[in-house]
VMD Tcl script that builds the backbone (N, CA, C; Angstrom):
set m [mol new atoms 357]
animate dup $m
set s [atomselect $m all]
$s set {name element resname resid chain x y z} {
  {N N MET 1 A -20.049 -32.558 -11.847}
  {CA C MET 1 A -20.426 -31.154 -11.846}
  {C C MET 1 A -19.412 -30.377 -12.675}
  {N N THR 2 A -19.886 -29.620 -13.650}
  {CA C THR 2 A -18.988 -28.842 -14.509}
  {C C THR 2 A -18.949 -27.397 -14.045}
  {N N ASP 3 A -17.826 -26.787 -14.274}
  {CA C ASP 3 A -17.650 -25.374 -13.924}
  {C C ASP 3 A -17.763 -24.557 -15.207}
  {N N ASN 4 A -18.801 -23.752 -15.332}
  {CA C ASN 4 A -19.034 -22.955 -16.536}
  {C C ASN 4 A -17.997 -21.853 -16.738}
  {N N ALA 5 A -17.170 -21.596 -15.717}
  {CA C ALA 5 A -16.164 -20.543 -15.829}
  {C C ALA 5 A -14.875 -21.051 -16.465}
  {N N ILE 6 A -14.824 -22.316 -16.823}
  {CA C ILE 6 A -13.627 -22.903 -17.435}
  {C C ILE 6 A -13.926 -23.214 -18.894}
  {N N CYS 7 A -12.969 -22.886 -19.777}
  {CA C CYS 7 A -13.142 -23.183 -21.204}
  {C C CYS 7 A -13.291 -24.690 -21.402}
  {N N SER 8 A -14.184 -25.054 -22.301}
  {CA C SER 8 A -14.358 -26.482 -22.579}
  {C C SER 8 A -13.422 -26.952 -23.701}
  {N N THR 9 A -12.806 -26.003 -24.393}
  {CA C THR 9 A -11.813 -26.340 -25.411}
  {C C THR 9 A -10.572 -25.510 -25.155}
  {N N GLU 10 A -9.442 -26.037 -25.563}
  {CA C GLU 10 A -8.186 -25.316 -25.371}
  {C C GLU 10 A -7.779 -24.643 -26.670}
  {N N VAL 11 A -8.068 -23.355 -26.761}
  {CA C VAL 11 A -7.702 -22.562 -27.922}
  {C C VAL 11 A -7.030 -21.297 -27.406}
  {N N VAL 12 A -5.804 -21.070 -27.828}
  {CA C VAL 12 A -5.057 -19.898 -27.376}
  {C C VAL 12 A -5.096 -18.845 -28.470}
  {N N ASP 13 A -5.476 -17.629 -28.078}
  {CA C ASP 13 A -5.467 -16.494 -29.002}
  {C C ASP 13 A -4.100 -15.821 -28.843}
  {N N TYR 14 A -3.142 -16.230 -29.645}
  {CA C TYR 14 A -1.759 -15.771 -29.501}
  {C C TYR 14 A -1.610 -14.270 -29.705}
  {N N LYS 15 A -2.469 -13.674 -30.509}
  {CA C LYS 15 A -2.416 -12.226 -30.706}
  {C C LYS 15 A -2.721 -11.506 -29.383}
  {N N LYS 16 A -3.789 -11.942 -28.712}
  {CA C LYS 16 A -4.139 -11.343 -27.409}
  {C C LYS 16 A -3.066 -11.627 -26.367}
  {N N VAL 17 A -2.555 -12.842 -26.373}
  {CA C VAL 17 A -1.523 -13.227 -25.412}
  {C C VAL 17 A -0.306 -12.316 -25.568}
  {N N LYS 18 A 0.114 -12.068 -26.794}
  {CA C LYS 18 A 1.274 -11.208 -27.043}
  {C C LYS 18 A 1.013 -9.782 -26.567}
  {N N ILE 19 A -0.183 -9.263 -26.859}
  {CA C ILE 19 A -0.536 -7.904 -26.434}
  {C C ILE 19 A -0.485 -7.801 -24.910}
  {N N VAL 20 A -1.084 -8.775 -24.239}
  {CA C VAL 20 A -1.116 -8.749 -22.771}
  {C C VAL 20 A 0.288 -8.909 -22.201}
  {N N LEU 21 A 1.057 -9.840 -22.719}
  {CA C LEU 21 A 2.421 -10.024 -22.225}
  {C C LEU 21 A 3.254 -8.756 -22.374}
  {N N ASN 22 A 3.090 -8.049 -23.482}
  {CA C ASN 22 A 3.834 -6.803 -23.689}
  {C C ASN 22 A 3.368 -5.680 -22.771}
  {N N ALA 23 A 2.111 -5.739 -22.341}
  {CA C ALA 23 A 1.555 -4.680 -21.493}
  {C C ALA 23 A 1.785 -4.929 -19.999}
  {N N LEU 24 A 2.040 -6.169 -19.613}
  {CA C LEU 24 A 2.238 -6.483 -18.196}
  {C C LEU 24 A 3.518 -5.838 -17.672}
  {N N PRO 25 A 3.516 -5.456 -16.386}
  {CA C PRO 25 A 4.731 -4.875 -15.791}
  {C C PRO 25 A 5.874 -5.881 -15.743}
  {N N LYS 26 A 7.089 -5.352 -15.671}
  {CA C LYS 26 A 8.282 -6.203 -15.531}
  {C C LYS 26 A 8.220 -6.916 -14.177}
  {N N ASP 27 A 8.933 -8.026 -14.056}
  {CA C ASP 27 A 8.964 -8.776 -12.804}
  {C C ASP 27 A 9.450 -7.921 -11.637}
  {N N THR 28 A 10.444 -7.074 -11.892}
  {CA C THR 28 A 10.955 -6.223 -10.811}
  {C C THR 28 A 9.881 -5.243 -10.336}
  {N N ASP 29 A 9.092 -4.711 -11.262}
  {CA C ASP 29 A 7.996 -3.817 -10.882}
  {C C ASP 29 A 6.945 -4.574 -10.083}
  {N N ASN 30 A 6.631 -5.800 -10.503}
  {CA C ASN 30 A 5.659 -6.611 -9.769}
  {C C ASN 30 A 6.140 -6.915 -8.356}
  {N N ARG 31 A 7.441 -7.184 -8.197}
  {CA C ARG 31 A 7.980 -7.435 -6.860}
  {C C ARG 31 A 7.827 -6.191 -5.988}
  {N N SER 32 A 8.112 -5.025 -6.558}
  {CA C SER 32 A 7.962 -3.777 -5.798}
  {C C SER 32 A 6.504 -3.536 -5.425}
  {N N MET 33 A 5.608 -3.808 -6.355}
  {CA C MET 33 A 4.178 -3.650 -6.070}
  {C C MET 33 A 3.736 -4.625 -4.976}
  {N N ALA 34 A 4.208 -5.858 -5.052}
  {CA C ALA 34 A 3.863 -6.852 -4.034}
  {C C ALA 34 A 4.388 -6.427 -2.664}
  {N N ASP 35 A 5.596 -5.852 -2.622}
  {CA C ASP 35 A 6.157 -5.358 -1.358}
  {C C ASP 35 A 5.289 -4.252 -0.780}
  {N N LEU 36 A 4.806 -3.362 -1.638}
  {CA C LEU 36 A 3.924 -2.281 -1.183}
  {C C LEU 36 A 2.639 -2.866 -0.592}
  {N N PHE 37 A 2.014 -3.800 -1.311}
  {CA C PHE 37 A 0.784 -4.411 -0.808}
  {C C PHE 37 A 1.038 -5.202 0.467}
  {N N LYS 38 A 2.198 -5.846 0.551}
  {CA C LYS 38 A 2.544 -6.590 1.762}
  {C C LYS 38 A 2.654 -5.637 2.948}
  {N N ALA 39 A 3.288 -4.490 2.734}
  {CA C ALA 39 A 3.419 -3.502 3.816}
  {C C ALA 39 A 2.056 -3.002 4.262}
  {N N LEU 40 A 1.179 -2.743 3.301}
  {CA C LEU 40 A -0.143 -2.221 3.640}
  {C C LEU 40 A -1.089 -3.313 4.134}
  {N N SER 41 A -0.686 -4.580 4.029}
  {CA C SER 41 A -1.545 -5.663 4.505}
  {C C SER 41 A -1.516 -5.784 6.033}
  {N N ASP 42 A -0.550 -5.144 6.666}
  {CA C ASP 42 A -0.487 -5.147 8.124}
  {C C ASP 42 A -1.428 -4.061 8.659}
  {N N PRO 43 A -2.404 -4.415 9.512}
  {CA C PRO 43 A -3.375 -3.428 9.999}
  {C C PRO 43 A -2.749 -2.205 10.692}
  {N N SER 44 A -1.658 -2.415 11.434}
  {CA C SER 44 A -1.009 -1.282 12.112}
  {C C SER 44 A -0.397 -0.311 11.106}
  {N N ARG 45 A 0.325 -0.851 10.134}
  {CA C ARG 45 A 0.937 0.025 9.126}
  {C C ARG 45 A -0.134 0.718 8.290}
  {N N LEU 46 A -1.194 0.002 7.962}
  {CA C LEU 46 A -2.283 0.610 7.197}
  {C C LEU 46 A -2.901 1.760 7.983}
  {N N ARG 47 A -3.087 1.570 9.271}
  {CA C ARG 47 A -3.672 2.635 10.106}
  {C C ARG 47 A -2.735 3.843 10.179}
  {N N ILE 48 A -1.445 3.590 10.261}
  {CA C ILE 48 A -0.465 4.692 10.262}
  {C C ILE 48 A -0.593 5.480 8.966}
  {N N VAL 49 A -0.644 4.788 7.849}
  {CA C VAL 49 A -0.779 5.446 6.543}
  {C C VAL 49 A -2.090 6.239 6.481}
  {N N GLN 50 A -3.166 5.647 6.990}
  {CA C GLN 50 A -4.451 6.353 6.986}
  {C C GLN 50 A -4.395 7.609 7.847}
  {N N ALA 51 A -3.726 7.534 8.991}
  {CA C ALA 51 A -3.584 8.710 9.861}
  {C C ALA 51 A -2.766 9.793 9.161}
  {N N LEU 52 A -1.680 9.372 8.493}
  {CA C LEU 52 A -0.833 10.342 7.800}
  {C C LEU 52 A -1.517 10.920 6.562}
  {N N ALA 53 A -2.533 10.252 6.069}
  {CA C ALA 53 A -3.311 10.807 4.953}
  {C C ALA 53 A -4.147 11.999 5.437}
  {N N LEU 54 A -4.390 12.052 6.740}
  {CA C LEU 54 A -5.213 13.125 7.310}
  {C C LEU 54 A -4.391 14.293 7.837}
  {N N ALA 55 A -3.158 14.003 8.297}
  {CA C ALA 55 A -2.336 15.078 8.870}
  {C C ALA 55 A -0.876 14.647 8.965}
  {N N GLU 56 A 0.000 15.631 8.927}
  {CA C GLU 56 A 1.413 15.402 9.204}
  {C C GLU 56 A 1.520 15.187 10.718}
  {N N LEU 57 A 2.211 14.130 11.140}
  {CA C LEU 57 A 2.250 13.778 12.559}
  {C C LEU 57 A 3.655 13.391 12.987}
  {N N CYS 58 A 3.968 13.620 14.262}
  {CA C CYS 58 A 5.241 13.154 14.808}
  {C C CYS 58 A 5.042 11.753 15.384}
  {N N VAL 59 A 6.130 11.107 15.753}
  {CA C VAL 59 A 6.078 9.754 16.286}
  {C C VAL 59 A 5.203 9.699 17.538}
  {N N CYS 60 A 5.318 10.702 18.403}
  {CA C CYS 60 A 4.517 10.726 19.636}
  {C C CYS 60 A 3.025 10.811 19.319}
  {N N ASP 61 A 2.670 11.633 18.335}
  {CA C ASP 61 A 1.262 11.721 17.912}
  {C C ASP 61 A 0.770 10.353 17.438}
  {N N LEU 62 A 1.562 9.706 16.590}
  {CA C LEU 62 A 1.181 8.401 16.050}
  {C C LEU 62 A 1.076 7.350 17.155}
  {N N ALA 63 A 1.990 7.393 18.115}
  {CA C ALA 63 A 1.939 6.442 19.231}
  {C C ALA 63 A 0.651 6.626 20.032}
  {N N ALA 64 A 0.240 7.878 20.230}
  {CA C ALA 64 A -1.003 8.149 20.956}
  {C C ALA 64 A -2.218 7.687 20.155}
  {N N ILE 65 A -2.207 7.937 18.859}
  {CA C ILE 65 A -3.322 7.522 17.991}
  {C C ILE 65 A -3.435 6.004 17.955}
  {N N MET 66 A -2.302 5.332 17.827}
  {CA C MET 66 A -2.277 3.880 17.671}
  {C C MET 66 A -2.326 3.140 19.006}
  {N N ASP 67 A -2.043 3.861 20.090}
  {CA C ASP 67 A -1.984 3.272 21.434}
  {C C ASP 67 A -0.941 2.156 21.499}
  {N N ILE 68 A 0.217 2.436 20.882}
  {CA C ILE 68 A 1.365 1.531 20.976}
  {C C ILE 68 A 2.611 2.361 21.270}
  {N N SER 69 A 3.699 1.682 21.597}
  {CA C SER 69 A 4.912 2.388 22.018}
  {C C SER 69 A 5.550 3.191 20.883}
  {N N ILE 70 A 6.306 4.190 21.282}
  {CA C ILE 70 A 7.057 5.003 20.322}
  {C C ILE 70 A 8.030 4.118 19.550}
  {N N SER 71 A 8.637 3.158 20.238}
  {CA C SER 71 A 9.577 2.231 19.597}
  {C C SER 71 A 8.876 1.418 18.502}
  {N N ALA 72 A 7.676 0.943 18.793}
  {CA C ALA 72 A 6.924 0.154 17.799}
  {C C ALA 72 A 6.547 1.014 16.596}
  {N N ILE 73 A 6.145 2.260 16.855}
  {CA C ILE 73 A 5.806 3.178 15.757}
  {C C ILE 73 A 7.046 3.448 14.911}
  {N N SER 74 A 8.162 3.696 15.557}
  {CA C SER 74 A 9.410 3.979 14.835}
  {C C SER 74 A 9.795 2.811 13.936}
  {N N HIS 75 A 9.635 1.601 14.442}
  {CA C HIS 75 A 9.936 0.414 13.653}
  {C C HIS 75 A 9.062 0.359 12.398}
  {N N GLN 76 A 7.766 0.594 12.557}
  {CA C GLN 76 A 6.846 0.575 11.413}
  {C C GLN 76 A 7.174 1.703 10.430}
  {N N LEU 77 A 7.494 2.873 10.942}
  {CA C LEU 77 A 7.828 4.010 10.075}
  {C C LEU 77 A 9.089 3.746 9.266}
  {N N ARG 78 A 10.075 3.068 9.863}
  {CA C ARG 78 A 11.301 2.722 9.124}
  {C C ARG 78 A 10.962 1.874 7.907}
  {N N LEU 79 A 10.095 0.887 8.110}
  {CA C LEU 79 A 9.702 0.026 6.988}
  {C C LEU 79 A 8.944 0.832 5.933}
  {N N LEU 80 A 8.014 1.660 6.364}
  {CA C LEU 80 A 7.230 2.468 5.418}
  {C C LEU 80 A 8.118 3.450 4.666}
  {N N ARG 81 A 9.130 3.988 5.347}
  {CA C ARG 81 A 10.083 4.896 4.680}
  {C C ARG 81 A 10.918 4.148 3.655}
  {N N SER 82 A 11.343 2.931 3.991}
  {CA C SER 82 A 12.190 2.165 3.060}
  {C C SER 82 A 11.433 1.840 1.770}
  {N N LEU 83 A 10.110 1.759 1.855}
  {CA C LEU 83 A 9.286 1.496 0.674}
  {C C LEU 83 A 8.807 2.791 0.012}
  {N N LYS 84 A 9.270 3.914 0.532}
  {CA C LYS 84 A 8.921 5.247 0.002}
  {C C LYS 84 A 7.412 5.522 0.070}
  {N N LEU 85 A 6.792 5.009 1.138}
  {CA C LEU 85 A 5.378 5.287 1.371}
  {C C LEU 85 A 5.209 6.514 2.250}
  {N N VAL 86 A 6.176 6.749 3.139}
  {CA C VAL 86 A 6.149 7.935 3.992}
  {C C VAL 86 A 7.500 8.646 3.911}
  {N N LYS 87 A 7.467 9.919 4.260}
  {CA C LYS 87 A 8.692 10.726 4.305}
  {C C LYS 87 A 8.680 11.500 5.613}
  {N N PHE 88 A 9.792 12.118 5.938}
  {CA C PHE 88 A 9.848 12.913 7.160}
  {C C PHE 88 A 10.539 14.239 6.907}
  {N N ARG 89 A 10.281 15.157 7.817}
  {CA C ARG 89 A 10.996 16.431 7.812}
  {C C ARG 89 A 11.310 16.780 9.260}
  {N N LYS 90 A 12.450 17.406 9.455}
  {CA C LYS 90 A 12.855 17.827 10.799}
  {C C LYS 90 A 12.542 19.299 10.984}
  {N N SER 91 A 12.085 19.605 12.175}
  {CA C SER 91 A 11.855 20.984 12.566}
  {C C SER 91 A 12.404 21.128 13.980}
  {N N GLY 92 A 13.631 21.638 14.082}
  {CA C GLY 92 A 14.299 21.678 15.379}
  {C C GLY 92 A 14.557 20.260 15.849}
  {N N LYS 93 A 14.070 19.938 17.054}
  {CA C LYS 93 A 14.238 18.594 17.587}
  {C C LYS 93 A 13.105 17.657 17.187}
  {N N MET 94 A 12.104 18.189 16.543}
  {CA C MET 94 A 10.934 17.392 16.163}
  {C C MET 94 A 11.103 16.800 14.762}
  {N N VAL 95 A 10.539 15.609 14.578}
  {CA C VAL 95 A 10.521 14.947 13.275}
  {C C VAL 95 A 9.064 14.675 12.948}
  {N N TYR 96 A 8.630 15.171 11.799}
  {CA C TYR 96 A 7.241 15.016 11.375}
  {C C TYR 96 A 7.173 14.098 10.157}
  {N N TYR 97 A 6.192 13.229 10.182}
  {CA C TYR 97 A 5.989 12.277 9.090}
  {C C TYR 97 A 4.754 12.633 8.288}
  {N N SER 98 A 4.831 12.332 6.993}
  {CA C SER 98 A 3.694 12.528 6.090}
  {C C SER 98 A 3.791 11.467 4.998}
  {N N LEU 99 A 2.740 11.361 4.217}
  {CA C LEU 99 A 2.787 10.429 3.089}
  {C C LEU 99 A 3.786 10.937 2.069}
  {N N ASP 100 A 4.461 10.028 1.410}
  {CA C ASP 100 A 5.479 10.408 0.443}
  {C C ASP 100 A 4.883 11.137 -0.754}
  {N N ASP 101 A 3.702 10.713 -1.193}
  {CA C ASP 101 A 3.018 11.410 -2.274}
  {C C ASP 101 A 1.535 11.048 -2.248}
  {N N ASP 102 A 0.788 11.635 -3.133}
  {CA C ASP 102 A -0.654 11.451 -3.131}
  {C C ASP 102 A -1.083 10.066 -3.621}
  {N N HIS 103 A -0.183 9.346 -4.275}
  {CA C HIS 103 A -0.530 7.998 -4.747}
  {C C HIS 103 A -0.924 7.089 -3.586}
  {N N VAL 104 A -0.203 7.215 -2.482}
  {CA C VAL 104 A -0.470 6.375 -1.314}
  {C C VAL 104 A -1.872 6.658 -0.784}
  {N N ARG 105 A -2.224 7.927 -0.716}
  {CA C ARG 105 A -3.564 8.324 -0.265}
  {C C ARG 105 A -4.618 7.753 -1.217}
  {N N LYS 106 A -4.362 7.820 -2.509}
  {CA C LYS 106 A -5.317 7.315 -3.500}
  {C C LYS 106 A -5.495 5.800 -3.392}
  {N N ILE 107 A -4.404 5.085 -3.171}
  {CA C ILE 107 A -4.483 3.627 -3.039}
  {C C ILE 107 A -5.401 3.254 -1.881}
  {N N THR 108 A -5.192 3.886 -0.731}
  {CA C THR 108 A -6.020 3.548 0.431}
  {C C THR 108 A -7.450 4.021 0.246}
  {N N ALA 109 A -7.641 5.180 -0.370}
  {CA C ALA 109 A -9.004 5.683 -0.595}
  {C C ALA 109 A -9.771 4.786 -1.561}
  {N N LEU 110 A -9.124 4.372 -2.646}
  {CA C LEU 110 A -9.774 3.473 -3.604}
  {C C LEU 110 A -10.101 2.121 -2.981}
  {N N THR 111 A -9.193 1.626 -2.161}
  {CA C THR 111 A -9.433 0.350 -1.492}
  {C C THR 111 A -10.625 0.459 -0.547}
  {N N ARG 112 A -10.668 1.541 0.204}
  {CA C ARG 112 A -11.789 1.752 1.134}
  {C C ARG 112 A -13.105 1.869 0.365}
  {N N GLU 113 A -13.081 2.587 -0.754}
  {CA C GLU 113 A -14.282 2.736 -1.606}
  {C C GLU 113 A -14.713 1.373 -2.130}
  {N N HIS 114 A -13.772 0.565 -2.564}
  {CA C HIS 114 A -14.079 -0.763 -3.092}
  {C C HIS 114 A -14.729 -1.632 -2.003}
  {N N ILE 115 A -14.155 -1.606 -0.812}
  {CA C ILE 115 A -14.690 -2.394 0.310}
  {C C ILE 115 A -16.105 -1.927 0.643}
  {N N SER 116 A -16.330 -0.619 0.665}
  {CA C SER 116 A -17.656 -0.068 0.990}
  {C C SER 116 A -18.703 -0.495 -0.033}
  {N N GLU 117 A -18.321 -0.530 -1.296}
  {CA C GLU 117 A -19.255 -0.942 -2.355}
  {C C GLU 117 A -19.684 -2.388 -2.203}
  {N N LYS 118 A -18.779 -3.222 -1.733}
  {CA C LYS 118 A -19.035 -4.666 -1.686}
  {C C LYS 118 A -19.786 -5.086 -0.425}
  {N N GLN 119 A -19.977 -4.167 0.504}
  {CA C GLN 119 A -20.676 -4.522 1.758}
  {C C GLN 119 A -22.157 -4.297 1.660}
}
mol reanalyze $m
mol bondsrecalc $m
mol representation Tube
mol addrep $m
């Protein structure tokens, strides 16, 4: 059985290869991108990001939404903050979390749109 998706001859178009190699991100950028996708691959962290796309929330709000402990939410938020996916602001004794920028919202929205199209 042959696979029609595989070339039957080995011919490399070096001009295209050079163009693509020059356009690809650096290895360090790819590692950072992979770390971002790895963080969002966890359903709990993804849900936190989705909630923060809708509103600025404190840890207690997120714990109630997620139905998990404040400690567990704090742990997830630390990781998301280290990857610059979320940020926080203090207001008196309260700490409120939000998405770091609109890129995070766009990533999740595009992913959701892609999944919806394929179903």
